[in-house]
C-alpha positions in Angstrom: 233.5 100.9 218.6 231.8 102.3 215.4 231.2 106.0 215.8 227.6 107.4 215.8 227.2 110.2 213.3 224.6 112.0 215.5 226.8 112.3 218.6 230.1 111.5 220.3 231.7 110.7 223.6 234.1 113.0 225.4 235.6 112.7 228.9 232.9 110.1 229.9 230.1 112.3 228.7 227.8 111.7 225.7 227.0 114.6 223.4 224.3 115.0 220.8 225.5 116.8 217.6 224.0 120.2 216.7 221.4 120.3 213.9 219.2 123.0 212.3 219.3 125.9 214.7 220.0 123.7 217.8 223.6 123.5 219.1 225.2 120.4 220.4 224.3 119.4 223.9 225.3 116.9 226.6 222.7 114.2 227.0 224.2 111.7 229.5 227.1 109.9 231.0 228.9 106.7 229.9 227.6 104.0 232.4 228.8 100.4 231.7 230.8 101.0 228.5 230.7 103.4 225.5 229.0 101.0 223.1 226.2 100.2 225.5 225.7 103.8 226.4 225.5 104.9 222.7 223.1 102.0 222.0 220.9 103.2 224.9 220.6 106.7 223.4 220.1 105.4 219.9 217.2 103.2 221.2 215.7 106.2 223.0 215.5 108.0 219.7 212.7 105.6 218.7 210.6 107.2 221.4 211.0 110.6 219.7 210.0 109.1 216.4 207.0 107.5 218.0 205.8 110.7 219.5 206.0 112.5 216.2 204.2 109.6 214.4 201.5 109.4 217.0 200.8 113.2 216.8 200.8 113.1 213.0 198.3 110.2 213.1 196.1 112.0 215.6 196.1 115.2 213.6 195.2 113.3 210.4 192.2 111.6 212.1 191.0 114.7 214.0 188.1 116.9 212.8 189.4 119.9 214.7 193.0 119.9 213.7 193.5 123.5 214.9 193.3 122.3 218.6 196.6 120.5 218.2 198.8 123.5 217.4 200.0 124.1 220.9 200.6 120.3 221.4 202.8 120.4 218.2 204.7 123.4 219.4 205.3 121.8 222.7 206.5 118.6 221.1 209.0 120.5 219.0 210.3 122.1 222.2 210.6 118.6 223.8 212.5 117.2 220.8 215.0 120.1 220.9 215.9 119.0 224.5 215.3 115.2 224.1 218.2 113.0 225.3 218.6 110.6 222.4 220.8 110.1 219.3 219.3 110.0 215.9 218.3 112.0 212.8 216.1 114.7 214.2 215.8 116.8 211.0 213.1 114.6 209.3 211.1 114.8 212.5 211.3 118.6 212.6 210.4 118.6 208.9 207.3 116.6 209.6 206.3 118.9 212.5 206.9 122.0 210.3 204.7 120.5 207.5 201.9 119.9 210.0 202.2 123.3 211.5 201.8 124.9 208.1 198.7 122.8 207.5 197.2 123.7 210.9 197.9 127.4 210.6 196.3 127.4 207.1 193.3 125.7 208.6 193.2 128.2 211.4 193.3 131.1 209.0 190.4 129.6 207.0 188.4 129.0 210.1 189.0 132.5 211.3 187.8 133.8 208.0 184.7 131.6 208.3 184.2 132.8 211.9 184.3 136.4 210.6 181.5 135.6 208.1 179.4 134.0 210.9 179.9 136.8 213.4 179.2 139.5 210.7 175.8 137.7 210.1 175.2 137.5 213.8 175.8 141.3 214.0 173.1 141.8 211.4 170.8 139.6 213.3 171.5 141.6 216.5 170.6 144.8 214.7 167.1 143.3 213.9 166.6 142.0 217.4 167.2 145.3 219.2 164.3 146.8 217.3 161.8 144.3 218.8 159.4 146.1 221.1 158.7 143.1 223.4 161.8 143.3 225.7 161.2 139.9 227.1 161.1 138.3 223.6 164.1 140.4 222.5 166.0 139.4 225.7 165.5 135.7 224.9 166.6 136.1 221.4 169.7 138.0 222.5 170.4 135.2 225.0 170.3 132.7 222.2 172.4 134.9 219.9 175.0 135.4 222.6 175.4 131.6 223.0 175.9 131.2 219.3 178.4 134.1 219.3 180.4 132.5 222.1 180.4 129.1 220.4 181.8 130.7 217.2 185.6 130.7 217.3 187.9 133.7 217.2 188.4 135.9 214.1 191.7 137.2 212.8 193.5 139.6 215.2 193.1 142.6 212.9 189.3 142.3 212.9 188.8 141.1 216.4 188.6 144.4 218.3 186.2 146.0 215.8 183.7 143.1 215.5 183.7 142.3 219.2 183.3 145.9 220.1 180.3 146.3 217.8 178.5 143.3 219.4 179.3 144.5 222.9 177.9 148.0 222.1 174.6 146.5 220.7 174.3 144.2 223.8 175.0 147.0 226.2 172.6 149.4 224.6 169.8 146.8 224.7 170.3 145.6 228.3 170.6 149.2 229.6 167.2 149.9 227.9 165.7 146.7 229.3 167.0 147.4 232.8 165.5 150.8 232.7 162.2 149.4 231.7 162.1 146.7 234.4 163.2 149.3 237.0 160.1 151.3 236.1 158.0 148.2 236.4 159.6 147.5 239.8 158.6 150.9 241.1 155.0 150.4 239.7 154.8 147.0 241.5 156.0 148.6 244.8 153.2 151.1 244.6 150.6 148.4 244.0 151.9 146.1 246.7 151.7 149.0 249.3 148.0 148.2 249.6 148.7 144.6 250.3 151.3 145.5 252.9 148.8 147.8 254.6 146.2 145.1 254.8 148.7 142.6 256.2 149.7 145.2 258.8 146.0 145.8 259.7 145.5 142.0 260.2 148.6 141.9 262.4 147.4 144.8 264.5 144.1 143.0 265.2 146.1 140.2 266.8 147.1 142.8 269.5 143.4 143.9 270.1 141.8 142.4 273.2 138.2 143.3 272.4 137.1 140.1 270.6 133.9 141.7 269.3 135.9 144.4 267.6 138.3 141.9 266.2 135.5 139.7 264.9 133.8 142.7 263.2 137.0 143.9 261.5 138.2 140.4 260.7 135.1 139.9 258.4 136.2 142.8 256.2 139.7 141.6 255.5 139.0 139.2 252.7 136.7 141.6 250.8 139.3 144.3 251.0 142.0 141.8 249.7 139.8 141.1 246.7 139.6 144.8 245.9 143.4 145.3 245.7 145.0 145.9 242.3 146.3 143.0 240.2 150.0 142.1 240.7 152.1 139.2 239.3 151.0 135.8 240.4 154.2 134.9 242.2 154.2 138.2 244.1 150.5 137.8 245.0 151.1 134.3 246.3 154.0 135.4 248.5 151.8 138.2 249.9 148.9 135.8 250.3 151.1 133.4 252.4 151.9 136.3 254.8 148.3 137.5 254.8 147.0 134.0 255.4 149.4 133.5 258.3 147.9 136.6 260.0 144.3 135.6 259.2 144.8 132.1 260.4 146.2 133.5 263.7 143.1 135.7 263.9 140.8 132.8 263.3 142.5 130.9 266.0 142.1 133.9 268.3 138.4 134.1 267.7 137.9 130.4 267.9 138.4 129.5 271.6 134.8 129.8 272.7 133.5 127.6 269.9 136.3 125.1 270.5 135.5 125.0 274.2 131.9 124.1 273.5 133.0 121.4 271.1 135.5 120.1 273.5 132.9 119.8 276.2 130.6 117.8 273.9 132.9 115.6 271.9 136.4 115.9 273.4 138.8 118.7 272.5 141.6 116.7 270.9 139.3 114.3 268.9 137.4 117.3 267.5 140.5 119.2 266.5 142.1 116.2 264.9 138.9 115.2 263.1 138.8 118.7 261.7 142.4 118.5 260.5 141.7 115.1 259.0 138.7 116.5 257.1 140.8 119.4 255.9 143.6 117.3 254.6 141.2 114.8 253.0 139.4 117.7 251.3 142.7 118.3 249.5 142.5 114.9 247.7 143.2 115.1 244.0 145.1 118.4 244.2 148.7 118.5 242.9 149.6 122.2 243.4 152.2 123.6 245.7 149.6 125.5 247.7 148.1 122.2 248.6 151.5 120.9 249.8 151.9 124.0 251.9 148.5 123.5 253.5 149.4 119.9 254.2 152.6 121.0 256.0 150.6 123.5 258.0 148.0 120.9 258.9 150.8 118.5 260.0 152.2 121.1 262.3 148.7 121.7 263.8 148.3 117.9 264.2 151.5 117.8 266.2 150.4 120.6 268.5 146.8 119.5 269.0 147.5 116.9 271.6 147.1 113.2 271.9 144.0 111.3 270.9 142.3 108.8 273.1 144.1 105.5 272.9 141.4 103.7 271.1 141.1 106.3 268.4 144.7 107.1 267.7 145.9 104.5 265.2 142.9 104.6 262.8 142.6 108.4 262.7 146.4 109.0 262.6 146.8 106.5 259.8 144.1 108.2 257.8 145.5 111.6 258.4 149.1 110.9 257.4 148.0 108.7 254.5 146.0 111.6 253.2 149.0 114.0 253.7 151.2 111.5 251.8 148.7 111.3 248.9 148.7 115.1 248.4 152.5 115.5 248.6 153.1 112.4 246.5 150.7 113.6 243.8 152.2 117.1 243.8 155.7 115.6 243.5 154.5 113.3 240.7 152.8 116.2 238.8 155.9 118.4 239.1 158.3 115.6 238.1 156.1 114.6 235.1 155.8 118.3 234.0 159.6 118.5 233.9 160.2 115.1 232.3 157.4 114.9 229.7 157.7 117.5 226.9 154.5 119.5 226.4 152.8 118.0 229.4 150.9 121.1 230.3 149.4 121.3 226.8 148.1 117.7 226.8 144.5 116.7 227.3 143.4 115.6 230.7 143.3 112.0 229.6 146.9 112.2 228.2 148.1 113.9 231.3 146.7 111.1 233.4 148.4 108.5 231.2 151.7 110.3 231.5 151.3 110.6 235.3 150.5 106.8 235.5 153.5 105.9 233.5 155.8 108.0 235.6 154.3 106.7 238.8 154.8 103.1 237.8 158.5 103.7 237.3 158.7 105.3 240.8 156.7 102.5 242.3 158.9 99.8 240.8 162.0 101.7 241.9 160.7 101.9 245.5 159.8 98.2 245.4 163.3 97.3 244.4 164.7 99.4 247.3 162.2 97.9 249.7 163.3 94.4 248.8 166.9 95.5 249.3 166.1 96.8 252.8 164.4 93.6 253.7 167.5 91.6 252.5 169.7 93.8 254.6 167.5 93.3 257.6 167.9 89.5 257.2 171.7 89.8 256.5 172.8 92.2 259.3 170.3 91.1 262.0 170.5 93.2 265.1 173.7 95.0 264.2 171.8 97.7 262.4 168.4 96.5 263.3 166.7 99.8 264.3 168.2 101.7 261.3 167.2 99.1 258.8 163.7 98.6 260.3 163.2 102.4 260.2 164.2 102.6 256.5 162.0 99.5 255.7 159.0 101.0 257.5 159.4 104.3 255.6 159.9 102.6 252.3 156.8 100.4 252.9 154.8 103.5 253.6 156.0 105.1 250.4 155.2 102.0 248.3 151.7 101.8 249.8 151.0 105.5 249.1 152.2 105.1 245.5 150.0 102.0 245.0 147.0 103.9 246.4 147.8 106.9 244.1 148.1 104.6 241.1 144.7 103.1 241.9 143.3 106.6 242.2 144.7 107.8 238.9 143.5 104.7 237.1 140.0 105.3 238.5 140.2 108.9 237.3 141.3 107.7 233.9 138.5 105.2 233.6 136.0 107.9 234.5 137.1 109.9 231.4 136.5 106.9 229.1 
């Protein structure tokens, strides 16, 4: 057998010769015969060459070559322990050349990163002088993202430059936190009047003298209007609580009137007719308050008893259709506001056109799903009959509501022409 200059066989073991700083090492056993075993490990060396060639090609084609440094280091470690026979020195020379290239690129990038972060520090100095803390906070948020996206700087500069930015950020956010804590205390003082009025309304619910309740109830809304201005979100939350109490008070004062109406027209019919009128009065609204009112009216509908048999379907269909129209319009308005850039700033006509386009997409999607449900109903028959029928009925209702809303929006658009 012709000897291999990169290894040898001894006592049935195959050894790879030492090279560079790596000592000789055992890489395998003689299996069938010595020639075949040597040939096997010579062939395996092609795998090592391929790994180096592939990495070199990847680095050549890559934009961010620095990201391959650890992969290169790892491959060098793999080659030092690779079980194969061949000339490793050119492979290590190739890896060394690419490592030099990559480290030079990293050094240049870190120098560039230092320039960028130095400029960002100067920008931070300007931002922290802005008096509007909300505006400054948004600018710092954007600056922080750019800072984080900028890579690392050289080790000898890292502590100083990172420390300077951290100090500026900490100083600003401590100042901002102190400001908003002061605003929070101010808000608590203002909301105390709202809390007192809500408590007053709640106390009236415990009062048995209905004349006294009626007299004091009439003062609640005027007192509410005199309270100091607070942020809209806070005021809305307080209003929901206040409205809950006043609605309960209204219900407490209403029995006599309801009793008279029930005697004349029928209690349940009267109540549900009132609920129907209330929900139909919300037509055309797309705000969340309207949605909340719809949900409250639906709860009242459930609790108000059963309609006479001859009146049930027509009135119930009208009621739930009106509820669906409000919630669907609110959902459409919210979705379009999120999806269409600058929607709030558009003219009424352009807003309607955007709403109509979005609604057509939703309508077509629901129609496709409805057709699929119908196909499933035919395919599976009674196996999943009730489930499929339920989904089909719900989807048909959604499609019908979207069609009605589409007609409504088109009518509103034509009215603007």
